[in-house]
C-alpha positions as CSV (number, residue, x, y, z in Angstrom):
1,N,-6.4,-77.6,89.9
2,Y,-6.1,-73.8,90.1
3,E,-8.7,-71.1,90.5
4,K,-10.1,-70.1,87.1
5,P,-9.3,-66.4,86.6
6,I,-12.2,-63.9,86.4
7,V,-13.1,-61.3,83.8
8,A,-15.6,-58.8,85.0
9,I,-17.8,-57.5,82.2
10,V,-19.1,-54.0,83.2
11,D,-22.0,-53.7,80.7
12,T,-25.7,-54.4,80.1
13,G,-25.6,-57.7,81.9
14,L,-25.5,-61.3,80.7
15,D,-28.0,-63.9,79.5
16,Y,-26.5,-66.5,81.9
17,N,-29.1,-69.0,80.6
18,H,-27.6,-68.9,77.1
19,K,-26.3,-72.4,76.3
20,V,-22.8,-71.1,75.6
21,F,-22.4,-69.9,79.2
22,K,-24.6,-72.5,80.8
23,D,-23.1,-75.6,79.1
24,S,-19.5,-74.3,79.5
25,G,-20.0,-73.3,83.2
26,A,-18.4,-70.0,82.4
27,V,-20.5,-67.8,84.7
28,W,-18.8,-66.8,88.0
29,V,-20.5,-68.1,91.0
30,N,-20.1,-66.5,94.5
31,Q,-20.0,-69.7,96.5
32,A,-20.5,-68.0,99.9
33,E,-23.8,-66.5,98.7
34,L,-24.8,-69.7,96.8
35,N,-24.4,-71.8,99.9
36,G,-25.5,-69.1,102.3
37,R,-28.9,-67.9,103.6
38,T,-31.4,-66.1,101.4
39,G,-31.7,-62.4,102.2
40,V,-28.4,-62.3,104.1
41,D,-25.1,-60.8,103.0
42,D,-23.2,-64.0,103.8
43,D,-19.8,-62.8,102.6
44,G,-20.1,-59.3,104.0
45,N,-19.3,-57.6,100.7
46,G,-22.3,-55.2,101.0
47,Y,-24.4,-57.1,98.5
48,V,-27.2,-59.5,99.5
49,D,-27.5,-62.8,97.5
50,D,-25.1,-61.7,94.8
51,I,-24.7,-65.3,93.6
52,R,-23.6,-64.3,90.0
53,G,-22.6,-60.7,90.0
54,W,-24.9,-57.7,90.5
55,N,-27.3,-55.4,88.7
56,F,-26.3,-51.9,89.6
57,W,-28.8,-50.4,87.2
58,A,-31.8,-51.8,89.2
59,N,-29.9,-52.6,92.5
60,T,-30.8,-56.3,92.4
61,N,-28.9,-59.5,92.4
62,N,-30.1,-60.3,88.9
63,P,-27.6,-59.1,86.1
64,M,-29.8,-60.5,83.3
65,D,-29.1,-58.7,80.0
66,D,-32.2,-56.8,78.6
67,D,-30.2,-55.4,75.7
68,E,-27.8,-57.6,73.7
69,H,-24.5,-55.8,74.2
70,G,-23.2,-57.4,77.4
71,T,-23.9,-60.9,76.3
72,H,-22.2,-60.3,72.9
73,V,-19.1,-58.9,74.7
74,A,-19.1,-61.9,77.1
75,G,-19.2,-64.3,74.2
76,I,-16.2,-62.7,72.6
77,V,-14.2,-62.9,75.8
78,L,-15.1,-66.6,76.3
79,G,-14.5,-67.3,72.6
80,V,-10.8,-66.3,72.8
81,G,-10.1,-69.4,74.8
82,Q,-12.5,-71.9,73.2
83,D,-14.8,-72.5,70.3
84,I,-18.2,-71.1,71.4
85,M,-19.8,-72.4,68.2
86,K,-19.2,-76.1,69.0
87,T,-22.2,-78.3,69.5
88,T,-20.8,-79.7,72.7
89,L,-19.0,-77.0,74.6
90,D,-15.8,-77.5,76.5
91,P,-15.7,-76.6,80.1
92,A,-14.7,-72.9,80.4
93,I,-11.1,-72.2,81.6
94,I,-12.0,-68.7,82.7
95,Q,-15.0,-67.2,84.6
96,I,-17.3,-64.4,83.4
97,M,-18.5,-62.0,86.2
98,P,-21.5,-60.0,84.9
99,L,-21.9,-56.6,86.3
100,K,-24.8,-54.7,84.9
101,F,-24.8,-50.9,85.1
102,L,-26.4,-50.0,81.7
103,G,-30.1,-50.3,81.0
104,A,-31.9,-51.6,78.0
105,D,-31.4,-48.3,76.3
106,G,-27.7,-48.4,76.7
107,S,-27.5,-45.6,79.3
108,G,-26.2,-45.7,82.8
109,S,-24.7,-43.6,85.5
110,T,-21.0,-43.1,86.2
111,S,-21.7,-43.7,89.9
112,N,-23.0,-47.2,89.1
113,A,-20.0,-47.9,86.8
114,I,-17.7,-46.9,89.7
115,A,-19.6,-49.2,92.1
116,A,-19.2,-52.1,89.5
117,I,-15.5,-51.6,89.2
118,Y,-15.0,-51.6,93.0
119,Y,-17.1,-54.7,93.1
120,A,-15.1,-56.4,90.4
121,V,-11.8,-55.7,92.2
122,N,-13.0,-56.6,95.7
123,N,-14.5,-59.9,94.5
124,G,-11.5,-61.2,92.7
125,A,-11.6,-60.1,89.1
126,S,-8.2,-60.2,87.3
127,V,-9.5,-58.4,84.2
128,I,-12.2,-55.7,83.8
129,N,-13.7,-55.1,80.3
130,N,-15.3,-51.6,79.7
131,S,-17.0,-51.6,76.3
132,W,-18.6,-48.2,77.0
133,G,-17.6,-44.6,77.5
134,G,-18.4,-40.9,77.2
135,S,-16.7,-37.5,76.9
136,S,-17.0,-36.4,80.6
137,Y,-14.0,-36.7,82.9
138,S,-14.8,-38.1,86.3
139,Q,-12.2,-38.0,89.1
140,A,-14.1,-40.7,91.0
141,L,-14.1,-43.1,88.0
142,H,-10.4,-42.4,87.5
143,D,-9.8,-43.2,91.1
144,A,-11.8,-46.5,90.8
145,L,-9.6,-47.6,87.8
146,A,-6.5,-46.6,89.7
147,F,-7.7,-48.8,92.6
148,A,-8.0,-51.7,90.0
149,Y,-4.5,-51.0,88.8
150,T,-3.0,-51.1,92.4
151,H,-4.7,-54.5,92.8
152,H,-2.9,-55.8,89.7
153,V,-6.0,-55.8,87.5
154,V,-5.8,-55.5,83.7
155,I,-8.4,-53.0,82.3
156,T,-9.5,-53.3,78.6
157,T,-11.5,-50.4,77.3
158,A,-13.2,-49.5,74.0
159,A,-11.7,-46.5,72.3
160,G,-15.0,-45.3,71.0
161,N,-17.0,-45.3,67.8
162,Y,-17.0,-41.7,66.7
163,G,-14.1,-41.7,64.2
164,K,-12.3,-39.2,66.4
165,N,-8.8,-38.7,67.6
166,N,-8.8,-39.5,71.4
167,D,-5.5,-37.5,71.8
168,S,-7.4,-34.3,71.1
169,T,-11.0,-35.3,71.9
170,P,-10.7,-37.5,75.0
171,M,-13.0,-40.5,75.6
172,Y,-13.5,-41.9,79.1
173,P,-12.7,-44.3,80.6
174,A,-10.4,-45.1,77.6
175,N,-8.3,-41.9,78.1
176,Y,-7.5,-42.2,81.8
177,P,-3.7,-42.6,82.2
178,V,-4.0,-45.8,84.3
179,P,-0.9,-47.9,83.8
180,S,-2.8,-51.3,83.5
181,Q,-5.4,-50.0,81.1
182,I,-5.4,-50.9,77.4
183,S,-7.4,-48.7,75.1
184,V,-8.6,-50.6,72.1
185,A,-9.4,-49.5,68.5
186,A,-11.4,-51.6,66.1
187,T,-9.9,-53.1,62.9
188,T,-11.3,-54.7,59.8
189,N,-10.5,-58.2,58.6
190,T,-7.7,-56.7,56.5
191,D,-6.1,-54.9,59.5
192,F,-7.2,-51.4,58.5
193,L,-8.8,-49.1,61.1
194,A,-12.6,-49.5,61.1
195,S,-14.3,-46.5,59.6
196,F,-16.1,-45.7,62.8
197,S,-13.2,-46.4,65.2
198,N,-11.6,-43.7,67.4
199,Y,-7.8,-43.7,67.3
200,G,-4.9,-41.8,68.9
201,S,-1.1,-42.2,68.7
202,Q,-0.7,-41.4,72.4
203,S,-4.0,-42.5,73.9
204,V,-5.0,-45.7,72.0
205,H,-2.8,-48.7,72.5
206,V,-3.8,-51.5,70.1
207,G,-6.3,-52.4,67.4
208,S,-8.4,-55.6,67.5
209,P,-11.1,-57.1,65.3
210,G,-14.3,-55.0,65.6
211,V,-16.2,-55.4,62.3
212,A,-19.0,-58.0,61.9
213,I,-18.0,-60.1,64.9
214,L,-20.2,-63.1,65.5
215,S,-21.1,-63.7,69.1
216,T,-23.8,-64.6,71.6
217,I,-27.0,-62.6,72.2
218,P,-29.8,-63.3,74.6
219,G,-32.3,-66.0,73.9
220,G,-29.7,-68.6,73.0
221,L,-29.0,-66.8,69.7
222,F,-26.0,-65.4,67.9
223,R,-25.5,-62.4,65.7
224,Y,-22.9,-60.1,64.1
225,M,-22.1,-56.8,65.7
226,S,-19.5,-54.1,65.0
227,G,-17.8,-51.6,67.3
228,T,-14.8,-50.9,69.5
229,S,-17.1,-52.7,72.1
230,M,-16.4,-55.9,70.2
231,A,-12.6,-55.2,69.9
232,A,-11.9,-54.6,73.6
233,P,-13.1,-58.1,74.8
234,F,-10.7,-59.9,72.4
235,V,-8.0,-58.2,74.4
236,A,-9.7,-59.0,77.7
237,G,-9.9,-62.6,76.6
238,M,-6.2,-62.7,75.8
239,A,-5.3,-61.0,79.1
240,V,-7.3,-63.4,81.2
241,L,-5.6,-66.4,79.4
242,A,-2.2,-64.7,80.3
243,V,-3.3,-64.4,83.9
244,R,-4.3,-68.1,83.8
245,E,-0.7,-69.0,82.8
246,A,1.1,-66.6,85.1
247,S,-1.1,-65.4,87.9
248,Q,1.8,-63.7,89.6
249,L,2.0,-61.0,86.9
250,T,0.6,-57.6,87.5
251,G,-2.0,-56.0,85.2
252,Y,0.7,-53.5,84.1
253,Q,3.1,-56.4,83.2
254,I,0.4,-58.2,81.2
255,K,-0.4,-55.0,79.4
256,N,3.2,-54.7,78.4
257,I,3.4,-58.3,77.2
258,I,0.3,-57.7,75.1
259,L,1.6,-54.4,73.6
260,N,5.1,-55.8,73.0
261,S,3.9,-59.0,71.4
262,S,1.3,-57.3,69.1
263,A,2.0,-57.0,65.4
264,S,3.1,-53.6,64.1
265,V,0.7,-52.9,61.2
266,G,1.5,-50.0,58.9
267,N,-2.1,-49.1,58.4
268,L,-2.4,-48.2,62.1
269,R,0.6,-46.0,62.4
């Protein structure tokens, strides 16, 4: 009877009414706020009525997904540990914390991403998934991820979808040298690098499935999507299951277990 580990999904939000998340009870609930007073910051974390995460884009307590991206990513994370296509869903063995910082058009500010990462760490996430990025270096974002590392959090980040070498054309946050961060490329169903995926012998750590991945989207629906955005949450799902089995391990240790137990594929050398 242990605490279910939490994956924070820093993204476009989550359709928390989707039957996959609703019926499995997968969505993180902030009990202090749920059982507290409306309009009051009951747990003193700086956010009022943040019952199920936060919307940093609109600065509200409703992280509902108005895109599709975050819900798709969340379904992949949950699907690592259970069959999300089952008619009757099993109770989730992990928790999904939706932190929305991207709008419906997929854009968002670095400052909101930073706030989401601090929120995730301060509210108990063991894993943070970042299926987003850009080419600009931010010392403040680097600091936020370093803060996550010092609190033993695993960070999984999409390598990017530009077909570029991240060693020479950096992508952030994927390229920050944070010891518990795993930068993830996308692979095909035959273990080749996806045509769109970024790569990098120094800066990208593993490949994970990222082509035509079936997962949840808002409105109780499912669809196929491709991208390193889909590859990273497979690794996040694996990481949170490792945390569940051995909660004493640090994020850096879990990263090493994942890297050392992954298959060496010639196509990715």
